[in-house]
C-alpha positions in Angstrom: -140.0 172.0 -11.9 -141.5 172.7 -15.0 -138.6 173.2 -16.4 -137.7 170.0 -15.5 -140.4 168.3 -17.3 -139.6 170.0 -19.9 -136.1 168.7 -20.3 -137.3 165.4 -19.4 -140.0 165.4 -22.3 -136.9 166.8 -24.9 -134.5 164.3 -23.6 -137.7 161.5 -24.0 -138.4 163.2 -27.6 -134.9 162.5 -28.4 -134.0 159.2 -27.5 -137.5 158.1 -29.1 -136.1 159.9 -32.3 -132.6 158.0 -32.1 -134.7 154.6 -31.5 -136.8 155.5 -34.6 -133.6 156.4 -36.9 -131.4 153.3 -35.3 -134.4 151.3 -36.2 -134.7 152.5 -39.4 -131.0 152.5 -40.4 -131.2 148.8 -38.9 -133.9 147.8 -41.0 -132.0 149.4 -44.3 -128.9 147.9 -43.2 -130.7 144.5 -42.7 -132.4 144.8 -46.2 -129.1 145.8 -47.9 -127.7 142.7 -46.0 -130.4 140.2 -47.2 -129.7 141.1 -50.5 -126.5 140.5 -50.4 -126.9 137.4 -48.4 -129.1 136.5 -51.0 -126.5 137.0 -53.8 -124.0 135.2 -51.9 -126.1 132.3 -51.4 -126.5 132.7 -55.3 -123.4 132.4 -55.7 -122.9 130.0 -53.3 -125.3 127.7 -55.6 -124.0 128.6 -58.7 -120.3 127.6 -57.3 -121.7 124.5 -55.6 -123.7 123.9 -59.2 -120.3 124.1 -61.0 -118.4 122.2 -58.4 -121.1 119.3 -58.2 -121.3 119.2 -61.7 -116.9 119.3 -61.6 -117.1 116.7 -58.9 -119.8 114.5 -61.0 -117.7 114.5 -63.7 -114.3 113.7 -62.1 -116.2 111.2 -59.7 -117.8 109.7 -63.2 -114.4 109.5 -64.7 -113.2 108.0 -61.8 -116.2 105.6 -61.8 -115.6 104.6 -65.6 -111.5 104.5 -64.5 -112.9 102.0 -61.7 -114.9 100.0 -64.0 -112.6 99.7 -66.5 -110.1 98.8 -63.7 -112.8 96.4 -62.6 -113.2 95.1 -65.8 -109.8 94.4 -66.1 -109.1 93.2 -62.6 -112.0 90.6 -63.6 -110.2 89.6 -66.6 -107.0 89.7 -64.7 -108.8 87.5 -62.0 -110.1 85.2 -64.5 -106.7 84.8 -66.2 -105.3 84.7 -62.6 -108.3 81.8 -61.3 -107.1 80.0 -64.6 -103.5 80.4 -63.6 -104.1 79.5 -60.3 -106.0 76.2 -60.9 -103.4 75.3 -63.1 -101.1 76.5 -60.4 -102.8 74.4 -58.2 -102.6 71.5 -60.3 -99.1 72.2 -61.0 -98.3 72.5 -57.4 -100.1 69.2 -56.5 -97.7 67.5 -59.2 -95.2 69.4 -57.9 -95.7 68.7 -54.4 -96.0 64.9 -55.2 -92.8 65.4 -57.0 -91.5 66.9 -53.9 -92.8 63.9 -51.7 -91.4 61.6 -53.9 -87.8 63.7 -54.3 -88.0 63.8 -50.5 -88.4 60.3 -50.2 -85.6 59.3 -53.1 -83.6 61.9 -50.8 -84.1 60.5 -47.7 -83.6 56.7 -49.2 -80.1 58.2 -51.1 -79.1 59.2 -47.7 -79.5 56.3 -46.1 -77.7 54.1 -48.8 -75.0 56.6 -49.0 -75.0 56.3 -45.3 -75.1 52.6 -45.5 -72.6 52.5 -48.3 -70.2 54.6 -46.1 -70.7 52.4 -43.2 -70.1 49.1 -45.7 -67.3 50.8 -47.2 -66.0 51.8 -43.8 -66.2 48.2 -42.7 -64.7 46.9 -45.6 -61.8 49.1 -45.3 -61.5 48.7 -41.5 -61.9 44.7 -42.4 -59.1 45.2 -44.7 -57.0 47.6 -43.1 -57.2 45.2 -39.4 -56.2 42.3 -41.5 -53.6 44.3 -43.3 -52.3 45.7 -39.8 -52.5 42.2 -38.2 -50.1 40.8 -41.2 -47.9 43.8 -40.3 -48.0 43.9 -37.0 -47.3 40.1 -36.0 -45.3 39.6 -39.5 -42.4 42.0 -38.7 -39.5 42.7 -41.2 -39.3 40.4 -44.1 -36.7 37.3 -43.8 -35.7 34.3 -45.8 -33.7 32.4 -43.5 -34.5 31.3 -39.9 -31.7 32.1 -38.8 -33.0 36.0 -38.8 -36.2 35.6 -37.6 -36.4 36.9 -33.9 -38.8 34.8 -31.9 -41.7 36.0 -29.9 -41.4 36.1 -25.7 -44.2 34.7 -24.1 -45.4 35.6 -21.1 -48.6 35.7 -18.4 -49.5 38.0 -15.6 -46.6 36.2 -13.4 -44.0 35.0 -15.6 -41.9 35.1 -18.8 -41.1 32.4 -20.9 -37.6 33.7 -23.5 -34.9 32.1 -25.1 -33.1 35.5 -24.3 -31.6 36.9 -21.6 -32.7 39.6 -19.3 -29.0 41.0 -18.1 -27.2 37.7 -17.4 -30.3 36.0 -16.1 -31.1 33.3 -18.8 -33.3 31.1 -17.2 -35.8 29.5 -19.5 -39.1 30.6 -17.1 -38.3 33.7 -14.8 -40.5 36.1 -13.2 -40.3 39.8 -14.9 -36.9 41.7 -13.0 -35.5 45.1 -13.4 -37.0 47.4 -15.8 -39.1 44.7 -17.2 -41.2 44.7 -14.2 -42.0 48.2 -15.0 -42.9 47.5 -18.6 -45.0 44.0 -17.4 -47.1 45.9 -15.2 -47.4 49.1 -17.8 -48.5 46.8 -20.6 -51.1 44.6 -18.1 -52.7 47.7 -16.9 -52.9 49.5 -20.1 -54.8 46.6 -21.6 -57.0 46.1 -19.1 -58.0 49.6 -19.1 -58.7 49.5 -22.9 -60.9 46.3 -22.5 -63.1 48.1 -20.0 -63.3 51.3 -22.0 -64.6 49.4 -25.4 -66.0 46.3 -24.1 -69.0 47.2 -21.4 -68.7 43.0 -20.7 -65.4 43.4 -20.1 -65.5 45.0 -16.9 -64.7 42.0 -14.7 -61.5 41.4 -16.4 -58.7 40.9 -14.6 -54.7 40.5 -14.7 -55.3 36.9 -14.0 -57.5 36.3 -16.6 -54.7 36.8 -19.2 -54.3 33.8 -21.1 -51.2 34.4 -23.1 -49.2 36.9 -24.3 -46.5 37.5 -26.4 -43.9 40.1 -27.1 -41.0 41.0 -29.6 -38.3 44.1 -29.9 -38.0 45.2 -33.4 -35.0 47.3 -33.5 -36.3 49.8 -35.7 -40.0 50.5 -35.0 -40.0 49.2 -31.4 -42.1 46.8 -29.2 -45.4 44.7 -30.0 -47.5 42.9 -27.8 -50.7 41.0 -28.1 -52.4 40.2 -25.2 -55.3 37.7 -24.8 -57.4 37.3 -22.1 -60.1 34.8 -20.8 -63.9 36.5 -21.1 -65.2 34.3 -18.6 -67.2 32.3 -20.8 -66.1 29.0 -22.4 -64.0 29.2 -25.5 -64.3 33.5 -26.0 -61.4 35.5 -25.5 -60.5 39.2 -26.0 -57.4 40.2 -27.9 -55.6 43.3 -27.3 -52.9 44.3 -29.5 -50.3 47.1 -28.5 -47.3 48.4 -29.8 -44.5 50.7 -28.1 -42.8 52.5 -31.1 -40.1 53.9 -29.1 -42.6 56.2 -27.3 -45.6 55.8 -25.4 -48.1 52.7 -25.4 -50.5 53.2 -28.3 -53.7 50.8 -29.5 -52.9 49.3 -32.7 -56.5 48.0 -33.5 -60.2 47.8 -31.8 -60.6 45.1 -29.2 -60.9 41.8 -31.1 -63.5 39.1 -29.4 -62.2 35.5 -30.4 -64.4 32.2 -30.1 -62.4 28.9 -30.3 -65.3 26.7 -29.9 -65.7 25.6 -33.7 -61.8 25.6 -34.9 -61.1 22.2 -35.5 -57.2 20.7 -35.4 -56.3 18.1 -37.4 -53.1 16.3 -35.6 -51.3 14.6 -38.0 -48.8 12.0 -36.6 -46.1 10.3 -38.8 -45.0 7.0 -37.0 -42.6 3.8 -37.9 -42.3 1.2 -35.2 -41.9 2.4 -31.6 -45.6 1.3 -31.1 -44.8 1.3 -27.2 -44.4 5.1 -27.7 -47.5 5.2 -29.6 -49.3 3.4 -26.7 -48.3 6.2 -24.2 -49.0 9.0 -27.0 -52.7 7.5 -27.2 -53.4 8.0 -23.6 -52.0 11.5 -23.4 -54.1 12.0 -26.5 -57.2 10.7 -24.6 -56.7 12.8 -21.5 -55.8 16.0 -23.6 -57.4 16.1 -26.9 -60.7 13.8 -26.2 -61.7 14.5 -23.1 -60.6 17.9 -22.0 -60.7 19.4 -25.7 -63.4 17.3 -28.1 -62.5 19.0 -31.1 -59.2 17.6 -31.9 -59.1 14.7 -35.0 -55.9 11.9 -35.2 -54.5 11.3 -38.6 -51.8 8.5 -38.1 -49.3 8.0 -41.5 -47.5 4.6 -40.6 -44.1 3.4 -42.2 -43.2 -0.2 -43.0 -45.2 -3.6 -42.3 -43.4 -4.4 -39.2 -45.9 -3.3 -36.5 -48.6 -2.3 -38.4 -51.2 -5.0 -36.8 -50.2 -3.8 -33.6 -50.8 0.0 -34.4 -54.2 -0.9 -35.7 -55.2 -2.8 -32.3 -53.8 0.1 -30.2 -56.3 2.3 -32.4 -59.3 -0.1 -32.1 -58.6 -0.3 -28.2 -58.6 3.4 -27.8 -62.1 3.5 -29.6 -63.5 1.2 -27.6 -62.4 3.1 -24.7 -62.8 6.5 -25.2 -65.6 5.9 -27.9 -63.4 8.0 -30.4 -64.1 7.6 -33.8 -62.8 11.0 -35.3 -59.4 9.2 -36.3 -57.6 8.0 -40.1 -55.0 5.7 -39.8 -52.7 5.6 -43.4 -50.2 3.3 -44.1 -47.0 3.7 -46.6 -44.9 0.9 -47.7 -41.9 3.2 -48.6 -38.9 4.0 -46.3 -39.6 6.8 -43.1 -40.0 10.0 -44.3 -41.7 12.6 -41.7 -42.2 15.2 -44.9 -44.0 12.5 -46.6 -46.4 11.2 -43.7 -47.1 14.9 -42.9 -48.0 15.7 -46.5 -50.1 12.4 -46.9 -52.0 13.5 -43.8 -52.6 17.0 -45.1 -53.8 15.7 -48.5 -55.9 13.2 -47.2 -58.4 15.7 -44.7 -61.4 16.2 -46.1 -63.2 18.2 -44.0 -62.4 21.6 -44.9 -59.9 24.5 -44.5 -58.9 23.7 -41.1 -55.8 23.5 -38.8 -53.3 20.8 -38.9 -51.0 20.3 -36.4 -47.9 18.5 -37.0 -47.0 17.0 -34.5 -44.4 13.6 -32.9 -45.1 10.5 -30.8 -42.7 12.1 -28.2 -44.5 15.1 -27.7 -46.6 16.1 -24.8 -49.0 19.0 -24.9 -51.5 20.7 -22.6 -55.4 21.8 -23.3 -53.9 25.7 -23.2 -51.5 24.6 -26.0 -54.1 23.6 -28.1 -55.9 27.0 -27.6 -52.8 29.0 -28.3 -52.6 26.9 -31.7 -55.6 28.2 -32.4 -55.1 31.6 -31.5 -51.9 32.2 -33.6 -53.0 30.6 -36.8 -55.6 32.2 -39.2 -56.3 31.3 -42.9 -54.1 33.3 -45.2 -53.0 35.5 -42.4 -50.9 33.5 -39.7 -48.9 30.3 -39.1 -47.8 29.2 -35.4 -44.6 27.8 -34.9 -44.2 27.3 -31.1 -40.7 26.9 -29.5 -41.3 23.4 -27.8 -39.2 22.9 -24.1 -37.3 20.0 -24.6 -36.7 17.7 -21.5 -33.4 16.5 -20.9 -32.2 13.1 -20.2 -34.2 12.3 -16.5 -31.4 9.4 -15.9 -29.3 12.2 -15.3 -31.3 15.2 -14.0 -33.0 12.9 -11.4 -30.0 10.9 -10.6 -30.8 7.8 -12.2 -34.3 7.8 -10.4 -36.6 9.8 -12.7 -40.2 10.9 -11.2 -43.3 10.3 -13.1 -43.8 12.3 -16.2 -46.1 14.6 -14.9 -43.6 15.5 -12.5 -40.9 16.1 -14.8 -42.9 18.8 -16.8 -41.5 21.8 -15.2 -39.6 24.6 -17.3 -36.2 25.0 -15.6 -32.6 25.7 -16.1 -31.9 22.2 -15.2 -34.6 19.9 -16.8 -34.7 21.6 -20.1 -33.9 23.9 -22.4 -36.2 26.1 -25.4 -35.4 24.0 -28.6 -35.0 27.1 -30.6 -33.3 25.3 -33.8 -36.4 22.6 -33.8 -39.2 23.7 -36.7 -41.0 20.6 -36.6 -44.2 21.1 -34.8 -46.2 23.6 -36.7 -50.3 24.8 -36.6 -51.0 25.9 -40.0 -54.0 25.9 -42.0 -54.8 23.1 -45.0 -54.9 25.7 -47.7 -51.8 27.9 -46.8 -49.7 24.7 -46.5 -50.8 23.4 -50.1 -49.9 27.0 -51.3 -46.4 26.5 -50.2 -46.4 23.0 -52.2 -45.4 21.5 -49.1 -42.7 19.5 -47.8 -39.8 18.3 -50.0 -40.6 14.6 -50.2 -37.4 13.7 -51.6 -35.8 13.6 -48.3 -35.5 10.6 -46.1 -34.8 9.9 -42.5 -34.5 12.4 -39.7 -34.3 16.3 -39.9 -34.3 19.3 -42.5 -37.8 18.8 -44.1 -38.9 21.0 -41.2 -36.5 23.9 -41.9 -37.0 24.0 -45.6 -40.6 24.3 -45.3 -40.4 27.0 -42.8 -37.8 28.9 -45.5 -40.6 28.6 -47.7 -43.3 29.8 -45.6 -41.0 32.7 -44.6 -41.3 33.8 -48.2 -45.0 34.1 -48.5 -47.2 37.1 -46.7 -48.1 34.7 -44.0 -47.2 36.4 -40.1 -45.1 33.7 -38.9 -45.2 33.3 -34.9 -42.5 31.9 -33.8 -43.0 32.3 -29.9 -41.9 30.1 -26.7 -44.9 27.9 -25.5 -45.3 26.7 -21.8 -47.8 24.0 -22.7 -45.9 21.7 -25.2 -42.7 19.5 -24.4 -40.3 17.1 -26.0 -39.5 14.0 -24.2 -36.6 12.7 -24.0 -35.4 9.6 -26.1 -32.0 8.2 -26.5 -31.2 9.4 -30.2 -29.0 7.4 -32.7 -27.7 9.2 -35.7 -27.1 7.2 -38.8 -23.8 8.1 -40.3 -25.1 7.0 -43.5 -27.1 10.1 -44.2 -26.2 12.8 -45.7 -23.8 15.2 -44.4 -26.3 17.9 -43.7 -28.7 15.7 -42.1 -26.1 14.0 -40.0 -24.6 16.7 -38.5 -28.0 18.4 -37.7 -28.9 15.1 -36.0 -25.5 15.2 -33.9 -26.3 18.6 -32.9 -29.9 17.3 -31.9 -28.3 14.7 -29.7 -25.6 17.1 -28.4 -28.2 19.6 -26.7 -30.5 17.3 -25.6 -28.9 15.1 -22.7 -28.4 17.5 -20.1 -27.5 21.1 -18.9 -23.8 22.7 -19.3 -23.5 22.1 -15.3 -24.2 18.2 -15.5 -22.7 17.4 -18.8 -19.2 19.2 -17.0 -20.2 17.1 -14.0 -20.1 13.7 -16.1 -17.4 14.9 -18.2 -15.1 16.4 -15.4 -16.8 15.8 -12.0 -16.1 12.9 -9.9 -19.2 11.2 -11.1 -18.3 9.4 -14.4 -21.6 8.1 -15.8 -20.5 5.2 -17.8 -22.6 2.3 -19.4 -21.9 -0.5 -22.4 -21.8 2.1 -25.2 -18.3 4.1 -25.9 -17.9 7.4 -24.2 -18.8 10.8 -25.5 -15.2 12.0 -25.6 -14.5 8.9 -28.1 -17.4 10.0 -30.1 -16.5 13.6 -30.5 -13.2 12.5 -31.2 -14.5 10.3 -34.1 -15.6 12.0 -37.4 -16.7 9.7 -40.2 -14.9 10.0 -43.5 -17.5 10.9 -46.0 -15.4 11.1 -49.0 -15.2 7.6 -48.9 -18.9 6.6 -49.3 -21.4 7.3 -51.6 -23.6 8.9 -49.5 -26.8 9.3 -52.0 -26.8 5.1 -52.6 -29.8 3.4 -51.7 -28.1 -0.1 -51.3 -29.7 -1.0 -47.5 -26.7 -3.4 -47.6 -24.0 -0.8 -48.2 -25.5 1.3 -45.5 -25.9 -1.7 -43.2 -22.2 -2.1 -43.6 -21.2 1.6 -43.3 -22.9 1.8 -40.2 -21.0 -1.4 -38.6 -17.7 0.2 -40.3 -18.5 3.3 -37.9 -19.1 1.6 -35.0 -16.0 -0.7 -35.6 -13.9 2.7 -36.0 -15.4 3.6 -32.4 -14.3 0.9 -30.8 -10.9 1.0 -32.1 -10.9 4.5 -30.8 -12.1 2.7 -27.5 -9.1 0.5 -27.4 -6.5 3.0 -28.1 -8.3 5.2 -24.9 -7.9 1.9 -22.7 -4.4 1.5 -24.2 -3.5 4.6 -22.6 -5.4 4.6 -19.3 -3.6 1.4 -19.0 -0.1 3.0 -19.3 -1.0 5.8 -16.8 -2.0 2.9 -13.8 0.9 0.9 -14.4 3.2 4.1 -14.1 1.1 5.0 -11.0 2.7 5.0 -7.8 2.0 5.2 -4.4 4.8 6.6 -1.8 7.3 5.6 -4.2 5.9 1.8 -4.8 4.3 0.4 -7.8 0.5 -0.2 -7.2 0.1 -2.9 -10.4 2.0 -5.5 -11.3 3.3 -4.8 -15.0 3.9 -8.5 -15.8 0.3 -9.3 -15.2 -0.9 -6.7 -17.3 -0.2 -7.1 -20.6 -1.1 -4.2 -23.2 0.4 -5.4 -26.3 -2.8 -8.0 -26.2 -5.1 -4.8 -26.7 -2.7 -3.3 -28.9 -3.3 -6.6 -31.1 -6.8 -6.5 -30.8 -6.7 -2.7 -32.1 -4.8 -3.7 -35.3 -7.1 -6.8 -35.8 -10.3 -4.6 -35.7 -8.5 -2.1 -38.0 -8.1 -4.5 -40.8 -11.6 -6.0 -40.7 -12.7 -2.3 -40.8 -10.9 -1.9 -43.8 -12.6 -4.7 -45.1 -15.9 -3.9 -44.3 -15.7 -0.5 -45.9 -13.8 -2.0 -49.2 -17.0 -4.3 -49.4 -19.6 -1.4 -48.3 -17.9 0.8 -50.9 -18.1 -2.2 -53.5 -22.0 -2.6 -53.0 -22.7 1.2 -53.5 -21.1 1.2 -56.5 -22.7 -1.7 -58.3 -25.9 -0.7 -56.9 -25.6 3.1 -58.3 -24.4 1.4 -61.7 -27.5 -0.9 -61.7 -29.7 2.0 -61.2 -27.9 4.1 -64.0 -28.4 1.0 -66.2 
């Protein structure tokens, strides 16, 4: 046990000793570490001081650099402020200039657009006028024989001087391929109208007022269609062409207003007061009460009948309350060209339509509108092809109805007067520019043809088309053989074709209904040809002209006697069942022979006397 205690004590002292040693060691170590730490702290302080100095120096330099930069920036800022102020001022000025420039640019653009629109409109107008003339004028020609007339048509019928195959009726319904053509142009025109004009949606084919068409063998077909707009005196015009291919629109659709277009009807007259009285009645019905925009200018030749004409016009003025007329008197011999020229030159109301008319004409209100449709100043002249009525005594077997019932277009009651150029619608200025008629022509014919040829040489488009609304009333025509050859033959041609149709003339000449009267027969007149070589056709002696006319009548009577002698001889030789019908002893043909010889001697004396008077008159005029 003691021993155990000794061990325990030794272990205790050992442990204490170790603890003390460890404590001392730790203290020494701590003391050493404290010195080292102090040393390290000193080094750290030195390093920190140096670092701080370095940093201070760096920061000082940076501060100085920053100050310098700030100073520089202040200077730059001041400069920039001054510059910015100047810039702002400049910007304000620039902004103002930019605004002004923008406004000017905008105005310039508007002006450019406006200029383009105006230029386009002017160009379109010029192009339209040019195309209008080219469209309707056709090929340039200088002869009336080469002009191809237009056909006129409605939605139901065609009025033409040309044939459709073997169909040569002046008025007819479309047939054959013309049915397809008619339908196509009407449908195409209506489709164009409704596409381009919002107010034309109700226009239908029966609103077609008139259409004209013509074939140009080089370029194709042209069509000009005018539709009623549903408003008074306002129309829509559609121009089409078929250049040997599909239909195409030539120009934009036009709207026509004819309510303010004045027509001056000029009527040259000499005698024929009863015809003039009938004409005034028709003029009152059509031009005064229906149209209301037509003036009348009458140019009367000669002194006989003046008072009658004045009284007729005065009565017409009182009855119709019509004062828009003028009566001009001419003392010289009748000349249609002189009368029409005087009528044009006496017109003082401006550049209006002049309608050259004759007292034998009958026209409808529709014709007056077509006169306005196809006549434009500096552009178009209208030459309607008139429908000439045959001799009503022949057409209706001696029982002619009233005039209103005769106004029908048919093969056996008339024909298209395609050789007549007397009826004309032309503006005054266009007429004046052509220098007018040849006023040296007296009497009947050729003055209108010469004017027509002059117009063909101008830039005016001549609308030569059949017109279903103007008729030439039949009247007996006397051809004065003292006229110059060209005028006389022209008169004979007109007289030959105006009596009746070929069938009716054939019935009269070769049928069983011989139409006879007190005048010489038609066959005798055809056999007689005046010998113009024996006379001076330019003589102005009225007595010589009268003698030549009497000589011509005697020549015709002599031919009639010859014909009668031949008929009597044929009758004397006629037998029935071998027996003579006439007693040759009671029929003396020699008497007719003696009468013929006597007339021949008288005719020779008359011709000789007429020739002497004509020569004396010519020599006197030259002296």
